[in-house]
N, CA, C, O and the ligand as a Tripos MOL2 file, in Angstrom:
@<TRIPOS>MOLECULE
protein
  309   307    78     0     0
PROTEIN
NO_CHARGES

@<TRIPOS>ATOM
      1 N          -4.4600    8.1560   22.8520 N.3       1 MET1
      2 CA         -5.6240    8.7950   22.2750 C.3       1 MET1
      3 C          -5.2110    9.6760   21.0910 C.2       1 MET1
      4 O          -6.0050    9.9110   20.1800 O.2       1 MET1
      5 N          -4.0010   10.1480   21.1090 N.am      2 LYS2
      6 CA         -3.6260   11.0990   20.0300 C.3       2 LYS2
      7 C          -3.5480   10.3890   18.6730 C.2       2 LYS2
      8 O          -2.8390    9.3950   18.5200 O.2       2 LYS2
      9 N          -4.2870   10.9150   17.6970 N.am      3 THR3
     10 CA         -4.2710   10.2970   16.3950 C.3       3 THR3
     11 C          -3.1100   10.8120   15.5700 C.2       3 THR3
     12 O          -2.4760   11.8050   15.9250 O.2       3 THR3
     13 N          -2.8330   10.1270   14.4580 N.am      4 VAL4
     14 CA         -1.7090   10.5600   13.6110 C.3       4 VAL4
     15 C          -2.0610   11.9120   13.0770 C.2       4 VAL4
     16 O          -1.2070   12.7960   13.0160 O.2       4 VAL4
     17 N          -3.3420   12.1050   12.6730 N.am      5 TYR5
     18 CA         -3.7700   13.3820   12.1260 C.3       5 TYR5
     19 C          -3.3570   14.4990   13.1010 C.2       5 TYR5
     20 O          -2.7470   15.4810   12.6780 O.2       5 TYR5
     21 N          -3.6830   14.3620   14.4070 N.am      6 CYS6
     22 CA         -3.4710   15.3840   15.3640 C.3       6 CYS6
     23 C          -2.0240   15.6380   15.5210 C.2       6 CYS6
     24 O          -1.6530   16.8050   15.6500 O.2       6 CYS6
     25 N          -1.1040   14.6040   15.5260 N.am      7 SER7
     26 CA          0.2330   14.7740   15.6980 C.3       7 SER7
     27 C           0.9650   15.5050   14.4820 C.2       7 SER7
     28 O           2.0410   16.0880   14.6190 O.2       7 SER7
     29 N           0.3180   15.4190   13.3660 N.am      8 ILE8
     30 CA          0.8020   16.1680   12.1440 C.3       8 ILE8
     31 C           0.2030   17.5640   12.0150 C.2       8 ILE8
     32 O           0.9150   18.5490   11.8220 O.2       8 ILE8
     33 N          -1.1500   17.6260   12.1290 N.am      9 PHE9
     34 CA         -1.8110   18.9430   11.9210 C.3       9 PHE9
     35 C          -2.1450   19.6570   13.2180 C.2       9 PHE9
     36 O          -2.5340   20.8250   13.1920 O.2       9 PHE9
     37 N          -2.0040   19.0010   14.3190 N.am     10 GLY10
     38 CA         -2.4590   19.5970   15.5250 C.3      10 GLY10
     39 C          -3.9240   19.3680   15.8250 C.2      10 GLY10
     40 O          -4.6740   18.9930   14.9240 O.2      10 GLY10
     41 N          -4.3670   19.5800   17.0670 N.am     11 HIS11
     42 CA         -5.7270   19.2800   17.3670 C.3      11 HIS11
     43 C          -6.7220   20.2850   16.7790 C.2      11 HIS11
     44 O          -6.3970   21.4650   16.6510 O.2      11 HIS11
     45 N          -7.8890   19.8490   16.4320 N.am     12 ASN12
     46 CA         -8.9480   20.6970   15.9180 C.3      12 ASN12
     47 C          -9.9810   20.8690   16.9680 C.2      12 ASN12
     48 O         -10.9190   20.0730   16.9960 O.2      12 ASN12
     49 N          -9.9000   21.8310   17.8350 N.am     13 TYR13
     50 CA        -10.7900   22.0300   18.9460 C.3      13 TYR13
     51 C         -12.0660   22.7470   18.5400 C.2      13 TYR13
     52 O         -12.0210   23.7640   17.8480 O.2      13 TYR13
     53 N         -13.1970   22.2190   18.9690 N.am     14 VAL14
     54 CA        -14.4970   22.9400   18.8470 C.3      14 VAL14
     55 C         -15.0770   23.0310   20.2360 C.2      14 VAL14
     56 O         -14.7980   22.2150   21.1130 O.2      14 VAL14
     57 N         -15.9290   24.0930   20.4150 N.am     15 VAL15
     58 CA        -16.4960   24.3110   21.6900 C.3      15 VAL15
     59 C         -17.5710   23.2230   21.9900 C.2      15 VAL15
     60 O         -18.5420   23.0900   21.2460 O.2      15 VAL15
     61 N         -17.3940   22.5010   23.0190 N.am     16 SER16
     62 CA        -18.3140   21.4420   23.3550 C.3      16 SER16
     63 C         -19.3250   21.8970   24.3360 C.2      16 SER16
     64 O         -20.4290   21.3550   24.3770 O.2      16 SER16
     65 N         -18.9870   22.9030   25.1590 N.am     17 LYS17
     66 CA        -19.8250   23.3650   26.2190 C.3      17 LYS17
     67 C         -19.4350   24.7820   26.5700 C.2      17 LYS17
     68 O         -18.2580   25.0550   26.8060 O.2      17 LYS17
     69 N         -20.4100   25.7070   26.6120 N.am     18 LYS18
     70 CA        -20.1380   27.0340   27.1400 C.3      18 LYS18
     71 C         -20.4240   27.0990   28.6030 C.2      18 LYS18
     72 O         -21.5110   26.7450   29.0600 O.2      18 LYS18
     73 N         -19.4150   27.5660   29.3600 N.am     19 ILE19
     74 CA        -19.5880   27.5880   30.8200 C.3      19 ILE19
     75 C         -20.0080   29.0800   31.1800 C.2      19 ILE19
     76 O         -21.1060   29.3340   31.6750 O.2      19 ILE19
     77 N         -19.0880   30.0110   30.9030 N.am     20 THR20
     78 CA        -19.3930   31.3970   31.1590 C.3      20 THR20
     79 C         -19.0180   32.2060   29.8630 C.2      20 THR20
     80 O         -18.7040   31.6080   28.8340 O.2      20 THR20
     81 N         -19.0550   33.5220   29.9330 N.am     21 PHE21
     82 CA        -18.6620   34.2910   28.8140 C.3      21 PHE21
     83 C         -17.1790   34.0460   28.3900 C.2      21 PHE21
     84 O         -16.8100   34.1250   27.2180 O.2      21 PHE21
     85 N         -16.3310   33.7310   29.4760 N.am     22 HIS22
     86 CA        -14.9000   33.6320   29.2240 C.3      22 HIS22
     87 C         -14.4140   32.1420   29.2630 C.2      22 HIS22
     88 O         -13.3060   31.8390   28.8210 O.2      22 HIS22
     89 N         -15.2370   31.2570   29.7800 N.am     23 VAL23
     90 CA        -14.7320   29.8330   29.8980 C.3      23 VAL23
     91 C         -15.6380   28.9090   29.0330 C.2      23 VAL23
     92 O         -16.8670   28.9240   29.0840 O.2      23 VAL23
     93 N         -14.9440   28.1620   28.2930 N.am     24 ASN24
     94 CA        -15.6080   27.0910   27.4240 C.3      24 ASN24
     95 C         -14.8670   25.8220   27.6480 C.2      24 ASN24
     96 O         -13.7200   25.8050   28.0940 O.2      24 ASN24
     97 N         -15.5550   24.7450   27.3250 N.am     25 GLU25
     98 CA        -14.9300   23.4420   27.2350 C.3      25 GLU25
     99 C         -14.8070   23.1120   25.7020 C.2      25 GLU25
    100 O         -15.7070   23.3880   24.9080 O.2      25 GLU25
    101 N         -13.6460   22.5110   25.3480 N.am     26 TYR26
    102 CA        -13.3770   22.2680   23.9440 C.3      26 TYR26
    103 C         -13.1920   20.7680   23.8170 C.2      26 TYR26
    104 O         -12.8680   20.0650   24.7730 O.2      26 TYR26
    105 N         -13.4160   20.3040   22.5710 N.am     27 LYS27
    106 CA        -13.2000   18.9190   22.2500 C.3      27 LYS27
    107 C         -12.5430   18.8380   20.9070 C.2      27 LYS27
    108 O         -12.9660   19.5010   19.9590 O.2      27 LYS27
    109 N         -11.4690   17.9990   20.8080 N.am     28 CYS28
    110 CA        -10.8390   17.7990   19.4290 C.3      28 CYS28
    111 C         -11.7290   16.8970   18.5870 C.2      28 CYS28
    112 O         -12.0620   15.7870   19.0030 O.2      28 CYS28
    113 N         -12.0990   17.3480   17.4570 N.am     29 THR29
    114 CA        -12.9630   16.6360   16.5760 C.3      29 THR29
    115 C         -12.3230   15.3170   16.0720 C.2      29 THR29
    116 O         -13.0480   14.4440   15.5960 O.2      29 THR29
    117 N         -11.0590   15.1620   16.1580 N.am     30 HIS30
    118 CA        -10.3720   13.9800   15.6250 C.3      30 HIS30
    119 C         -10.0740   12.9330   16.6990 C.2      30 HIS30
    120 O         -10.3260   11.7450   16.4960 O.2      30 HIS30
    121 N          -9.5340   13.3770   17.8510 N.am     31 CYS31
    122 CA         -9.1650   12.3640   18.8310 C.3      31 CYS31
    123 C         -10.0260   12.5320   20.1220 C.2      31 CYS31
    124 O          -9.8480   11.7570   21.0610 O.2      31 CYS31
    125 N         -10.9200   13.4890   20.1860 N.am     32 HIS32
    126 CA        -11.8310   13.7270   21.2560 C.3      32 HIS32
    127 C         -11.1500   14.1170   22.5440 C.2      32 HIS32
    128 O         -11.7220   13.9380   23.6190 O.2      32 HIS32
    129 N          -9.9400   14.6470   22.4680 N.am     33 LEU33
    130 CA         -9.2200   15.1450   23.6060 C.3      33 LEU33
    131 C         -10.0010   16.3730   24.1210 C.2      33 LEU33
    132 O         -10.4200   17.2260   23.3390 O.2      33 LEU33
    133 N         -10.1830   16.4430   25.4290 N.am     34 GLU34
    134 CA        -11.0140   17.5890   25.9480 C.3      34 GLU34
    135 C         -10.1510   18.5350   26.7110 C.2      34 GLU34
    136 O          -9.3070   18.1470   27.5180 O.2      34 GLU34
    137 N         -10.3940   19.8350   26.4230 N.am     35 MET35
    138 CA         -9.6300   20.9470   26.9700 C.3      35 MET35
    139 C         -10.5790   21.9060   27.5690 C.2      35 MET35
    140 O         -11.7780   21.8380   27.2970 O.2      35 MET35
    141 N         -10.0650   22.8630   28.4320 N.am     36 THR36
    142 CA        -10.9830   23.9110   28.9180 C.3      36 THR36
    143 C         -10.1090   25.1650   29.0650 C.2      36 THR36
    144 O          -8.8810   25.0930   29.0320 O.2      36 THR36
    145 N         -10.7700   26.2980   29.2250 N.am     37 THR37
    146 CA        -10.0470   27.5660   29.5160 C.3      37 THR37
    147 C          -9.8250   27.6220   30.9740 C.2      37 THR37
    148 O         -10.7620   27.3420   31.7220 O.2      37 THR37
    149 N          -8.6400   27.9670   31.4610 N.am     38 ASN38
    150 CA         -8.4070   28.1170   32.8680 C.3      38 ASN38
    151 C          -8.5630   29.6440   33.2560 C.2      38 ASN38
    152 O          -8.9310   30.4950   32.4460 O.2      38 ASN38
    153 N          -8.2460   29.9040   34.5750 N.am     39 SER39
    154 CA         -8.4440   31.2910   35.0060 C.3      39 SER39
    155 C          -7.5490   32.3290   34.3630 C.2      39 SER39
    156 O          -7.7990   33.5300   34.4690 O.2      39 SER39
    157 N          -6.4920   31.8580   33.6870 N.am     40 ASN40
    158 CA         -5.6270   32.7840   33.0180 C.3      40 ASN40
    159 C          -5.9570   32.9320   31.5040 C.2      40 ASN40
    160 O          -5.2720   33.6150   30.7420 O.2      40 ASN40
    161 N          -7.0540   32.2410   31.1360 N.am     41 GLY41
    162 CA         -7.5070   32.2810   29.7870 C.3      41 GLY41
    163 C          -6.7420   31.4460   28.8230 C.2      41 GLY41
    164 O          -6.7980   31.6280   27.6070 O.2      41 GLY41
    165 N          -5.9840   30.4730   29.4280 N.am     42 GLU42
    166 CA         -5.1730   29.5410   28.6120 C.3      42 GLU42
    167 C          -5.9080   28.2080   28.5160 C.2      42 GLU42
    168 O          -6.7020   27.8380   29.3800 O.2      42 GLU42
    169 N          -5.6050   27.4990   27.4160 N.am     43 LEU43
    170 CA         -6.2040   26.1460   27.2810 C.3      43 LEU43
    171 C          -5.3920   25.1590   28.1670 C.2      43 LEU43
    172 O          -4.1620   25.1540   28.2130 O.2      43 LEU43
    173 N          -6.1650   24.3650   28.8310 N.am     44 THR44
    174 CA         -5.5460   23.3320   29.6960 C.3      44 THR44
    175 C          -6.3780   22.0640   29.6670 C.2      44 THR44
    176 O          -7.6000   22.1270   29.5340 O.2      44 THR44
    177 N          -5.7400   20.9300   29.7880 N.am     45 PRO45
    178 CA         -6.5100   19.7000   29.7280 C.3      45 PRO45
    179 C          -7.6990   19.5870   30.7340 C.2      45 PRO45
    180 O          -7.5630   19.9370   31.9060 O.2      45 PRO45
    181 N          -8.8220   19.1070   30.2610 N.am     46 LEU46
    182 CA        -10.0300   19.0760   31.1010 C.3      46 LEU46
    183 C          -9.8930   17.8130   31.9740 C.2      46 LEU46
    184 O         -10.2760   16.6980   31.6180 O.2      46 LEU46
    185 N          -9.2820   18.1110   33.2050 N.am     47 THR47
    186 CA         -9.1190   17.0480   34.1700 C.3      47 THR47
    187 C         -10.4180   17.0020   35.0320 C.2      47 THR47
    188 O         -11.1970   17.9550   35.0140 O.2      47 THR47
    189 N         -10.6520   15.8840   35.7920 N.am     48 PRO48
    190 CA        -11.8180   15.8770   36.6540 C.3      48 PRO48
    191 C         -11.9810   17.0630   37.5590 C.2      48 PRO48
    192 O         -13.0960   17.5030   37.8420 O.2      48 PRO48
    193 N         -10.8100   17.6000   38.0330 N.am     49 LYS49
    194 CA        -10.8060   18.7850   38.8710 C.3      49 LYS49
    195 C         -11.3770   19.9690   38.1260 C.2      49 LYS49
    196 O         -12.2350   20.6540   38.6830 O.2      49 LYS49
    197 N         -10.9590   20.2630   36.8910 N.am     50 PHE50
    198 CA        -11.4620   21.3140   36.1010 C.3      50 PHE50
    199 C         -12.9060   21.1310   35.7740 C.2      50 PHE50
    200 O         -13.6690   22.0970   35.7490 O.2      50 PHE50
    201 N         -13.3030   19.8980   35.5190 N.am     51 ARG51
    202 CA        -14.7110   19.6150   35.2490 C.3      51 ARG51
    203 C         -15.5910   20.0330   36.4270 C.2      51 ARG51
    204 O         -16.6910   20.5620   36.2720 O.2      51 ARG51
    205 N         -15.0360   19.7620   37.6210 N.am     52 GLU52
    206 CA        -15.7980   20.1040   38.8650 C.3      52 GLU52
    207 C         -15.8740   21.6160   38.9700 C.2      52 GLU52
    208 O         -16.9240   22.1930   39.2510 O.2      52 GLU52
    209 N         -14.7330   22.2350   38.7350 N.am     53 ILE53
    210 CA        -14.7360   23.7690   38.8410 C.3      53 ILE53
    211 C         -15.7630   24.3610   37.8110 C.2      53 ILE53
    212 O         -16.5360   25.2660   38.1260 O.2      53 ILE53
    213 N         -15.7260   23.8030   36.5800 N.am     54 ASN54
    214 CA        -16.6360   24.3090   35.4990 C.3      54 ASN54
    215 C         -18.0820   24.1180   35.8700 C.2      54 ASN54
    216 O         -18.9120   24.9820   35.5890 O.2      54 ASN54
    217 N         -18.3970   23.0310   36.4810 N.am     55 SER55
    218 CA        -19.8010   22.7510   36.7850 C.3      55 SER55
    219 C         -20.2830   23.7230   37.9180 C.2      55 SER55
    220 O         -21.4590   24.0850   37.9650 O.2      55 SER55
    221 N         -19.3960   24.1140   38.7810 N.am     56 VAL56
    222 CA        -19.7250   25.1160   39.8050 C.3      56 VAL56
    223 C         -19.8940   26.4870   39.1610 C.2      56 VAL56
    224 O         -20.8470   27.2080   39.4560 O.2      56 VAL56
    225 N         -18.9320   26.8480   38.2510 N.am     57 LEU57
    226 CA        -18.9630   28.1010   37.5200 C.3      57 LEU57
    227 C         -20.2590   28.2050   36.7040 C.2      57 LEU57
    228 O         -20.9000   29.2550   36.6680 O.2      57 LEU57
    229 N         -20.6250   27.1180   36.0620 N.am     58 GLU58
    230 CA        -21.7540   27.0670   35.1640 C.3      58 GLU58
    231 C         -23.0400   27.3650   36.0060 C.2      58 GLU58
    232 O         -23.9280   28.1150   35.6000 O.2      58 GLU58
    233 N         -23.0670   26.7280   37.1920 N.am     59 ARG59
    234 CA        -24.3080   26.9100   38.0410 C.3      59 ARG59
    235 C         -24.3960   28.3640   38.5010 C.2      59 ARG59
    236 O         -25.4800   28.9460   38.5050 O.2      59 ARG59
    237 N         -23.2650   28.9520   38.8870 N.am     60 ILE60
    238 CA        -23.2690   30.3590   39.3190 C.3      60 ILE60
    239 C         -23.6350   31.2730   38.2240 C.2      60 ILE60
    240 O         -24.4290   32.1960   38.4030 O.2      60 ILE60
    241 N         -23.0300   31.0150   37.0150 N.am     61 HIS61
    242 CA        -23.2390   31.8690   35.8300 C.3      61 HIS61
    243 C         -24.7590   31.8130   35.4910 C.2      61 HIS61
    244 O         -25.3450   32.8680   35.2450 O.2      61 HIS61
    245 N         -25.4080   30.6430   35.4690 N.am     62 LYS62
    246 CA        -26.7680   30.4740   35.0920 C.3      62 LYS62
    247 C         -27.6690   31.2390   36.0510 C.2      62 LYS62
    248 O         -28.6170   31.9000   35.6270 O.2      62 LYS62
    249 N         -27.3600   31.1460   37.3940 N.am     63 ARG63
    250 CA        -28.1060   31.7590   38.3720 C.3      63 ARG63
    251 C         -28.0660   33.3300   38.1790 C.2      63 ARG63
    252 O         -29.0700   34.0390   38.2460 O.2      63 ARG63
    253 N         -26.8480   33.7650   37.9450 N.am     64 ARG64
    254 CA        -26.6660   35.2800   37.7660 C.3      64 ARG64
    255 C         -27.4580   35.7270   36.5430 C.2      64 ARG64
    256 O         -28.0680   36.7960   36.5750 O.2      64 ARG64
    257 N         -27.4700   34.9200   35.4370 N.am     65 LYS65
    258 CA        -28.1300   35.2670   34.2730 C.3      65 LYS65
    259 C         -29.6260   35.3610   34.4210 C.2      65 LYS65
    260 O         -30.2830   36.2670   33.9090 O.2      65 LYS65
    261 N         -30.1680   34.3210   35.1920 N.am     66 SER66
    262 CA        -31.6910   34.3240   35.3950 C.3      66 SER66
    263 C         -32.0290   35.4610   36.2660 C.2      66 SER66
    264 O         -33.0940   36.0540   36.1000 O.2      66 SER66
    265 N         -31.1490   35.8240   37.2330 N.am     67 ARG67
    266 CA        -31.4900   36.9980   38.0810 C.3      67 ARG67
    267 C         -31.5540   38.2770   37.2620 C.2      67 ARG67
    268 O         -32.4260   39.1210   37.4640 O.2      67 ARG67
    269 N         -30.6010   38.4060   36.3210 N.am     68 ARG68
    270 CA        -30.5570   39.5630   35.4530 C.3      68 ARG68
    271 C         -31.8140   39.6320   34.5900 C.2      68 ARG68
    272 O         -32.3370   40.7160   34.3330 O.2      68 ARG68
    273 N         -32.2900   38.4860   34.1480 N.am     69 MET69
    274 CA        -33.5010   38.4850   33.3510 C.3      69 MET69
    275 C         -34.6800   38.9590   34.1130 C.2      69 MET69
    276 O         -35.5100   39.7170   33.6130 O.2      69 MET69
    277 N         -34.7530   38.4790   35.4030 N.am     70 GLU70
    278 CA        -35.8220   38.8350   36.2730 C.3      70 GLU70
    279 C         -35.7950   40.4010   36.4470 C.2      70 GLU70
    280 O         -36.8160   41.0860   36.3890 O.2      70 GLU70
    281 N         -34.5420   40.9000   36.6640 N.am     71 GLY71
    282 CA        -34.3620   42.3620   36.8350 C.3      71 GLY71
    283 C         -34.9050   43.1030   35.6170 C.2      71 GLY71
    284 O         -35.5480   44.1400   35.7800 O.2      71 GLY71
    285 N         -34.6690   42.6080   34.4070 N.am     72 LEU72
    286 CA        -35.0560   43.2410   33.1640 C.3      72 LEU72
    287 C         -36.6380   43.2800   33.1380 C.2      72 LEU72
    288 O         -37.2450   44.3080   32.8380 O.2      72 LEU72
    289 N         -37.2490   42.1270   33.4620 N.am     73 LEU73
    290 CA        -38.6630   42.0210   33.4600 C.3      73 LEU73
    291 C         -39.2800   43.0520   34.4270 C.2      73 LEU73
    292 O         -40.2540   43.7220   34.0830 O.2      73 LEU73
    293 N         -38.7100   43.1710   35.6300 N.am     74 VAL74
    294 CA        -39.1860   44.0950   36.5820 C.3      74 VAL74
    295 C         -39.0870   45.5830   36.0570 C.2      74 VAL74
    296 O         -39.9710   46.4190   36.2440 O.2      74 VAL74
    297 N         -37.9180   45.8120   35.3840 N.am     75 PHE75
    298 CA        -37.6560   47.1050   34.8320 C.3      75 PHE75
    299 C         -38.6400   47.5310   33.7280 C.2      75 PHE75
    300 O         -39.1020   48.6690   33.6460 O.2      75 PHE75
    301 N         -38.9390   46.4520   32.8300 N.am     76 GLU76
    302 CA        -39.7920   46.7690   31.6700 C.3      76 GLU76
    303 C         -41.2540   47.0130   32.1090 C.2      76 GLU76
    304 O         -41.9860   47.7620   31.4620 O.2      76 GLU76
    305 N         -41.6440   46.3990   33.1620 N.am     77 HIS77
    306 CA        -43.0800   46.5230   33.4800 C.3      77 HIS77
    307 C         -43.3000   47.6700   34.4660 C.2      77 HIS77
    308 O         -44.4360   47.9370   34.8590 O.2      77 HIS77
    309 ZN         -6.7800   15.7480   18.5020 Zn       78 ZN78
@<TRIPOS>BOND
     1     1     2 1
     2     2     3 1
     3     3     4 2
     4     3     5 am
     5     5     6 1
     6     6     7 1
     7     7     8 2
     8     7     9 am
     9     9    10 1
    10    10    11 1
    11    11    12 2
    12    11    13 am
    13    13    14 1
    14    14    15 1
    15    15    16 2
    16    15    17 am
    17    17    18 1
    18    18    19 1
    19    19    20 2
    20    19    21 am
    21    21    22 1
    22    22    23 1
    23    23    24 2
    24    23    25 am
    25    25    26 1
    26    26    27 1
    27    27    28 2
    28    27    29 am
    29    29    30 1
    30    30    31 1
    31    31    32 2
    32    31    33 am
    33    33    34 1
    34    34    35 1
    35    35    36 2
    36    35    37 am
    37    37    38 1
    38    38    39 1
    39    39    40 2
    40    39    41 am
    41    41    42 1
    42    42    43 1
    43    43    44 2
    44    43    45 am
    45    45    46 1
    46    46    47 1
    47    47    48 2
    48    47    49 am
    49    49    50 1
    50    50    51 1
    51    51    52 2
    52    51    53 am
    53    53    54 1
    54    54    55 1
    55    55    56 2
    56    55    57 am
    57    57    58 1
    58    58    59 1
    59    59    60 2
    60    59    61 am
    61    61    62 1
    62    62    63 1
    63    63    64 2
    64    63    65 am
    65    65    66 1
    66    66    67 1
    67    67    68 2
    68    67    69 am
    69    69    70 1
    70    70    71 1
    71    71    72 2
    72    71    73 am
    73    73    74 1
    74    74    75 1
    75    75    76 2
    76    75    77 am
    77    77    78 1
    78    78    79 1
    79    79    80 2
    80    79    81 am
    81    81    82 1
    82    82    83 1
    83    83    84 2
    84    83    85 am
    85    85    86 1
    86    86    87 1
    87    87    88 2
    88    87    89 am
    89    89    90 1
    90    90    91 1
    91    91    92 2
    92    91    93 am
    93    93    94 1
    94    94    95 1
    95    95    96 2
    96    95    97 am
    97    97    98 1
    98    98    99 1
    99    99   100 2
   100    99   101 am
   101   101   102 1
   102   102   103 1
   103   103   104 2
   104   103   105 am
   105   105   106 1
   106   106   107 1
   107   107   108 2
   108   107   109 am
   109   109   110 1
   110   110   111 1
   111   111   112 2
   112   111   113 am
   113   113   114 1
   114   114   115 1
   115   115   116 2
   116   115   117 am
   117   117   118 1
   118   118   119 1
   119   119   120 2
   120   119   121 am
   121   121   122 1
   122   122   123 1
   123   123   124 2
   124   123   125 am
   125   125   126 1
   126   126   127 1
   127   127   128 2
   128   127   129 am
   129   129   130 1
   130   130   131 1
   131   131   132 2
   132   131   133 am
   133   133   134 1
   134   134   135 1
   135   135   136 2
   136   135   137 am
   137   137   138 1
   138   138   139 1
   139   139   140 2
   140   139   141 am
   141   141   142 1
   142   142   143 1
   143   143   144 2
   144   143   145 am
   145   145   146 1
   146   146   147 1
   147   147   148 2
   148   147   149 am
   149   149   150 1
   150   150   151 1
   151   151   152 2
   152   151   153 am
   153   153   154 1
   154   154   155 1
   155   155   156 2
   156   155   157 am
   157   157   158 1
   158   158   159 1
   159   159   160 2
   160   159   161 am
   161   161   162 1
   162   162   163 1
   163   163   164 2
   164   163   165 am
   165   165   166 1
   166   166   167 1
   167   167   168 2
   168   167   169 am
   169   169   170 1
   170   170   171 1
   171   171   172 2
   172   171   173 am
   173   173   174 1
   174   174   175 1
   175   175   176 2
   176   175   177 am
   177   177   178 1
   178   178   179 1
   179   179   180 2
   180   179   181 am
   181   181   182 1
   182   182   183 1
   183   183   184 2
   184   183   185 am
   185   185   186 1
   186   186   187 1
   187   187   188 2
   188   187   189 am
   189   189   190 1
   190   190   191 1
   191   191   192 2
   192   191   193 am
   193   193   194 1
   194   194   195 1
   195   195   196 2
   196   195   197 am
   197   197   198 1
   198   198   199 1
   199   199   200 2
   200   199   201 am
   201   201   202 1
   202   202   203 1
   203   203   204 2
   204   203   205 am
   205   205   206 1
   206   206   207 1
   207   207   208 2
   208   207   209 am
   209   209   210 1
   210   210   211 1
   211   211   212 2
   212   211   213 am
   213   213   214 1
   214   214   215 1
   215   215   216 2
   216   215   217 am
   217   217   218 1
   218   218   219 1
   219   219   220 2
   220   219   221 am
   221   221   222 1
   222   222   223 1
   223   223   224 2
   224   223   225 am
   225   225   226 1
   226   226   227 1
   227   227   228 2
   228   227   229 am
   229   229   230 1
   230   230   231 1
   231   231   232 2
   232   231   233 am
   233   233   234 1
   234   234   235 1
   235   235   236 2
   236   235   237 am
   237   237   238 1
   238   238   239 1
   239   239   240 2
   240   239   241 am
   241   241   242 1
   242   242   243 1
   243   243   244 2
   244   243   245 am
   245   245   246 1
   246   246   247 1
   247   247   248 2
   248   247   249 am
   249   249   250 1
   250   250   251 1
   251   251   252 2
   252   251   253 am
   253   253   254 1
   254   254   255 1
   255   255   256 2
   256   255   257 am
   257   257   258 1
   258   258   259 1
   259   259   260 2
   260   259   261 am
   261   261   262 1
   262   262   263 1
   263   263   264 2
   264   263   265 am
   265   265   266 1
   266   266   267 1
   267   267   268 2
   268   267   269 am
   269   269   270 1
   270   270   271 1
   271   271   272 2
   272   271   273 am
   273   273   274 1
   274   274   275 1
   275   275   276 2
   276   275   277 am
   277   277   278 1
   278   278   279 1
   279   279   280 2
   280   279   281 am
   281   281   282 1
   282   282   283 1
   283   283   284 2
   284   283   285 am
   285   285   286 1
   286   286   287 1
   287   287   288 2
   288   287   289 am
   289   289   290 1
   290   290   291 1
   291   291   292 2
   292   291   293 am
   293   293   294 1
   294   294   295 1
   295   295   296 2
   296   295   297 am
   297   297   298 1
   298   298   299 1
   299   299   300 2
   300   299   301 am
   301   301   302 1
   302   302   303 1
   303   303   304 2
   304   303   305 am
   305   305   306 1
   306   306   307 1
   307   307   308 2
@<TRIPOS>SUBSTRUCTURE
     1 MET1         2 RESIDUE 1 A MET
     2 LYS2         6 RESIDUE 1 A LYS
     3 THR3        10 RESIDUE 1 A THR
     4 VAL4        14 RESIDUE 1 A VAL
     5 TYR5        18 RESIDUE 1 A TYR
     6 CYS6        22 RESIDUE 1 A CYS
     7 SER7        26 RESIDUE 1 A SER
     8 ILE8        30 RESIDUE 1 A ILE
     9 PHE9        34 RESIDUE 1 A PHE
    10 GLY10       38 RESIDUE 1 A GLY
    11 HIS11       42 RESIDUE 1 A HIS
    12 ASN12       46 RESIDUE 1 A ASN
    13 TYR13       50 RESIDUE 1 A TYR
    14 VAL14       54 RESIDUE 1 A VAL
    15 VAL15       58 RESIDUE 1 A VAL
    16 SER16       62 RESIDUE 1 A SER
    17 LYS17       66 RESIDUE 1 A LYS
    18 LYS18       70 RESIDUE 1 A LYS
    19 ILE19       74 RESIDUE 1 A ILE
    20 THR20       78 RESIDUE 1 A THR
    21 PHE21       82 RESIDUE 1 A PHE
    22 HIS22       86 RESIDUE 1 A HIS
    23 VAL23       90 RESIDUE 1 A VAL
    24 ASN24       94 RESIDUE 1 A ASN
    25 GLU25       98 RESIDUE 1 A GLU
    26 TYR26      102 RESIDUE 1 A TYR
    27 LYS27      106 RESIDUE 1 A LYS
    28 CYS28      110 RESIDUE 1 A CYS
    29 THR29      114 RESIDUE 1 A THR
    30 HIS30      118 RESIDUE 1 A HIS
    31 CYS31      122 RESIDUE 1 A CYS
    32 HIS32      126 RESIDUE 1 A HIS
    33 LEU33      130 RESIDUE 1 A LEU
    34 GLU34      134 RESIDUE 1 A GLU
    35 MET35      138 RESIDUE 1 A MET
    36 THR36      142 RESIDUE 1 A THR
    37 THR37      146 RESIDUE 1 A THR
    38 ASN38      150 RESIDUE 1 A ASN
    39 SER39      154 RESIDUE 1 A SER
    40 ASN40      158 RESIDUE 1 A ASN
    41 GLY41      162 RESIDUE 1 A GLY
    42 GLU42      166 RESIDUE 1 A GLU
    43 LEU43      170 RESIDUE 1 A LEU
    44 THR44      174 RESIDUE 1 A THR
    45 PRO45      178 RESIDUE 1 A PRO
    46 LEU46      182 RESIDUE 1 A LEU
    47 THR47      186 RESIDUE 1 A THR
    48 PRO48      190 RESIDUE 1 A PRO
    49 LYS49      194 RESIDUE 1 A LYS
    50 PHE50      198 RESIDUE 1 A PHE
    51 ARG51      202 RESIDUE 1 A ARG
    52 GLU52      206 RESIDUE 1 A GLU
    53 ILE53      210 RESIDUE 1 A ILE
    54 ASN54      214 RESIDUE 1 A ASN
    55 SER55      218 RESIDUE 1 A SER
    56 VAL56      222 RESIDUE 1 A VAL
    57 LEU57      226 RESIDUE 1 A LEU
    58 GLU58      230 RESIDUE 1 A GLU
    59 ARG59      234 RESIDUE 1 A ARG
    60 ILE60      238 RESIDUE 1 A ILE
    61 HIS61      242 RESIDUE 1 A HIS
    62 LYS62      246 RESIDUE 1 A LYS
    63 ARG63      250 RESIDUE 1 A ARG
    64 ARG64      254 RESIDUE 1 A ARG
    65 LYS65      258 RESIDUE 1 A LYS
    66 SER66      262 RESIDUE 1 A SER
    67 ARG67      266 RESIDUE 1 A ARG
    68 ARG68      270 RESIDUE 1 A ARG
    69 MET69      274 RESIDUE 1 A MET
    70 GLU70      278 RESIDUE 1 A GLU
    71 GLY71      282 RESIDUE 1 A GLY
    72 LEU72      286 RESIDUE 1 A LEU
    73 LEU73      290 RESIDUE 1 A LEU
    74 VAL74      294 RESIDUE 1 A VAL
    75 PHE75      298 RESIDUE 1 A PHE
    76 GLU76      302 RESIDUE 1 A GLU
    77 HIS77      306 RESIDUE 1 A HIS
    78 ZN78       309 GROUP 0 **** ****
């Protein structure tokens, strides 16, 4: 999967998906290699295991965010 470009210049990661404030999924624009942020804040290959962890994190994060929104609405009114 590694292109010649990546082996010379290194991967060019862009955020492909925001999971939480601290965790993102990244994709290399040249070879489409996927990476993610692990619990230590380091980039690590996006394995099926990490994909699973991220989907759980994302669900928890979204639920927390919507609860906070509800709290704000209650506070404002
Ligand atoms: Zn690459």
